[in-house]
C-alpha positions in Angstrom: 16.0 23.9 0.1 15.6 21.3 2.7 18.5 20.5 5.2 19.4 17.0 6.2 21.6 17.2 9.6 23.2 13.8 10.5 26.4 12.3 12.3 26.9 10.7 9.1 26.5 12.4 6.1 28.6 10.3 3.7 25.8 7.4 4.5 23.1 9.9 4.0 24.7 11.3 0.7 25.5 7.3 -0.6 21.7 6.6 0.3 20.4 9.5 -2.0 22.6 8.9 -4.6 21.3 5.1 -4.4 17.4 6.2 -4.2 18.0 8.4 -7.4 19.1 11.9 -6.7 22.2 13.4 -8.3 25.0 14.4 -5.5 27.7 16.6 -5.7 26.5 19.3 -8.1 26.0 23.1 -7.9 22.8 23.9 -5.8 20.0 25.4 -7.9 18.4 27.0 -5.2 20.4 28.3 -2.6 23.9 29.4 -3.9 26.9 29.5 -2.0 26.2 25.9 -0.4 29.3 23.2 -0.7 28.4 21.5 -3.9 29.7 18.2 -2.5 26.9 18.2 0.0 24.4 19.4 -2.2 21.9 16.4 -4.0 19.2 17.2 -6.2 16.2 15.0 -7.7 14.3 15.9 -10.9 11.2 13.7 -10.8 7.9 13.6 -12.5 6.1 14.0 -9.2 9.2 15.5 -7.0 12.0 17.8 -7.5 14.3 19.7 -5.6 17.5 20.1 -3.9 18.9 18.8 -0.3 21.7 19.7 1.5 23.6 17.3 3.7 25.2 19.1 6.9 27.8 17.1 8.7 26.7 17.4 12.1 23.9 16.2 14.7 21.0 17.5 15.4 21.6 17.9 19.1 24.4 20.9 18.0 21.1 22.8 16.7 20.6 23.2 20.8 16.5 22.1 20.3 15.5 20.2 23.2 14.9 16.4 22.4 11.0 16.3 23.4 10.4 18.8 20.6 11.2 15.6 18.0 8.6 13.8 20.1 5.6 16.6 19.9 6.5 16.8 16.0 6.2 13.2 15.5 3.0 13.2 17.5 1.5 16.0 15.6 2.5 14.3 12.3 1.0 10.6 13.4 -2.2 12.4 14.4 -2.2 14.3 11.0 -2.1 11.3 9.1 -4.3 9.2 11.5 -6.7 12.1 10.8 -6.4 12.1 6.9 -6.7 8.0 6.9 -10.0 8.2 8.8 -11.1 10.8 6.9 -10.4 9.2 3.7 -11.9 5.8 4.7 -15.3 7.8 5.8 -15.6 9.6 2.3 -14.9 5.8 0.7 -17.3 3.8 2.8 -20.2 7.2 2.1 -19.1 6.8 -2.1 -19.8 3.0 -1.9 -22.9 3.2 0.4 -24.4 5.5 -2.6 -24.3 8.5 -0.8 
């Protein structure tokens, strides 16, 4: 179950509810979590539980630069996948 750490848990919970999540329900994956802060979604392609924590990521003791490193790695992965997809489509369009 993914966890969301935020300074504004009420805002996150309301945004999830507006986005199609059902909030304020018993967790299905990790029992014992506060149902008021558990949101679930059941879609055709995506389903699962989210748990909203009312604290900031700074309280986790993670350095700020770690978020930058993770963002850079994710950006590199997305860029690489995009380039590979474009290259494959061009090869298929060229007939080879």
